N, C-alpha and C positions, 0 to 999 in steps of 0.2 A: 330905518332899513330894514327890508325885508330877510327873513332868515334866509341863510347861504343854504341853497339846494346841495345835499349829499351824493355820492356819485350812485348809489342804492334808490335814493330817492327821484334822481333824475331817469333810471331804466325804469323803475315802474310808471312811471308820468308818460313815460315815451311806450311803452309798452300796452299800459292804456288808450293810446289814441289808435293804436293800430288794429284798423278792423279787418288785418289779413292773417292777424295771430288769436286763436279763440283763446277764451278765458284760460282752460285746464295747461293750455300752452304756456300761458304768460306766468301761472304759477309755477311751473315746470323751470323757466329759465330765470325767474326772479331766486327761484330756491336754489338752483344750481349756482349762481351768483353768488349769493350770499355763502353757500358749503364751500366753494373755491378759495372764497375770502379767507374764512375762518380755519381751513383747514390743509387749504392746496388742493391744487386739480390732482395731483396723484392719488393723494390722502381718503378722495370722496369714491363712494360707489352710486351709482344708479338707484340704489334701495335706498340710501340713503337720501336722496333728492327727490324719491318719490313720496317718502314719509315725511319729508320738509314741506314735500307740497302739497301733501294729502289727496294723491291720488295713488292708483296702484303701478306696482313696477312696468306692466307690462303697455301701459299708456306712455312710459317714457319708452321705452325701445320700440311699440307702434311708427314713433315719429322719428326717432335718433335710433340709427342705427349703433350708432358707436358711442364713446364719450366723448371724443377728438371732433363729431359731428354735433353732438352737444351744445361743448365750447366752442366751436366756430359761430351757433345761432347766438351764442350769447353774446360774442363779441362784435356781431355785424349791423346790429344798432347802435351800439357806440360810436361806431367810424359816420356813419352817416346822419345819426339823431344826438344823441347823449353829449358828447363831446362839444359838439357847437351849441347844444344847448345851457351846457356847465359852461363855456367860453361867454357867452353872452348875457350869463347872470353875473360872472364877476365883470365883466366890463361895464353892465348896467349899475353895478353895486361901487364898484373899487374906481377901474380904471378912467368914467369918465368925469370924476368930480374934477375942479377947478384948479387945479395943484399951480402954485407960485414957484415951489423950488424943485430940485431934483430931488433933494429927501425927503419932501412931503410926498410924489410919486414913489418913490423906491422905497420909501418906508413903511408906507401902505399895502404897495404888493406884495414885499415879501413880508411881513406881518400875518395878510390875509391868507398869501398862500402855503405857508408854513401851518398855517390853522389849518388848513384844506387840507395840506397831507397828512397831519398830521387825525385828524378824524376821518378818515379814508385810505387811512395807511395798508391796511390789509388787501382792500380792492386794488387802490393803486398799486401792489405788491401783483396779482395775477395780473393785472394789463400789463405793467411796465416789461415784466418777464415774453408776456404773448407778444408785445410792438418789436419787443430786440430779436426776439428766433423766428416771427413771422413775416417774410419777405412783403407777402401779400395784405396784410395790414397795414405794412408802414407805407406802400404804396397808393392804399385807400386814404390813409389819412392825414397826410401830406397836404393832398387838393384839397382836402376840408376844413384843416384849420389854418395853415396859412394866411391865407384872405381872410379870413375874421381875424386874426391878429394884427394883419394890417390895417384894416378897416377900425377896427377898436383901440389899438394902442400907438401907431404911427402918428394920427395928429396931434397926440398929448407931447409926443416925443419932440416934431417940428414947432410946437407952441413955445415947450423950453429951450428950444435949442434958438429961437429967435428970442427969447427973453436973453441969451447969454447963459443959460442954466445946465447947458450940458452939452458936452464935445462934438463936434459935428463930424459924426458918423455917421454912414449907411445907417437908417432903423433896423434894417433886417441884421445887422451886426451887435446893435443894442439889445436887441429882442433877443440875439442867439447868447449873450451873455449874461443878462438878468435870468431868461430860461435856465441856460444851464446852468448856472449856480446853485437855482432852487431843485434842480433834477440830482446835481449830485447830493445835494444835502440828501435828499430822497433816498438815492442809493445808501450812502452813509449811516442814513437813520436805520436800512433793512438789513444792512449788513453788523452792525454794530450796536442793533437793536436800543438806538439811542433817543432821548425826545428832542423831537428836527426842532422843536421852537426854540431849544436852550441856544441854537445857532444865531437865531435872527439878527441881536444887535453886531455883530461882526459881518455877518453879512451884509446887512446895511450901509455897513461904514466901508468894506469891502467895494461893492459895486459904486457907492458912491461916489469915493477915491477914482477910481478909476473911470469914470463918466464924467469928470471933474473937466469943464474946458481948459484947453493946450493954453 
């Protein structure tokens, strides 16, 4: 199995293929994402970003007049490319396996996503905050992500329903309950500063029972 992409790996891969983003600007955006994740948006200065990127602070200001503009520039490729790339990577390595039972699917998805959350926790905290507070990001993100979830997850759910392994509910609801359970654990992990993977067995049992055929 190929090594799973981290969020920062996916971000840098996207930046490297963007012909409209000069190398120094790529360095500034990558440094901004790393520092926002490490110490928070409010606690990060443009001087620190410039130092991490290896450029003069004036280089940052020439392109981004405020730190909010810089944050917007960091978020933009997530909506259009980074999140879709991460979903495709997850689908290829985890979702599209030939699962026989709902337990196999749910266990594989939960274990993989909790590990992903743990590995990318700091970046996810920044992204989750911005998705919650910025309606423009949400409005752009949903039309990008929803079709990818439908394309990659729904055929697996349909096959398990046909084999009597899943309750016959709409696929979007099943996806909502699976994703929502993981998101709630991400929020709890951030607020309580606990290891999110520790909840894996309980989450698997909870979702498996909830999605059992009537």
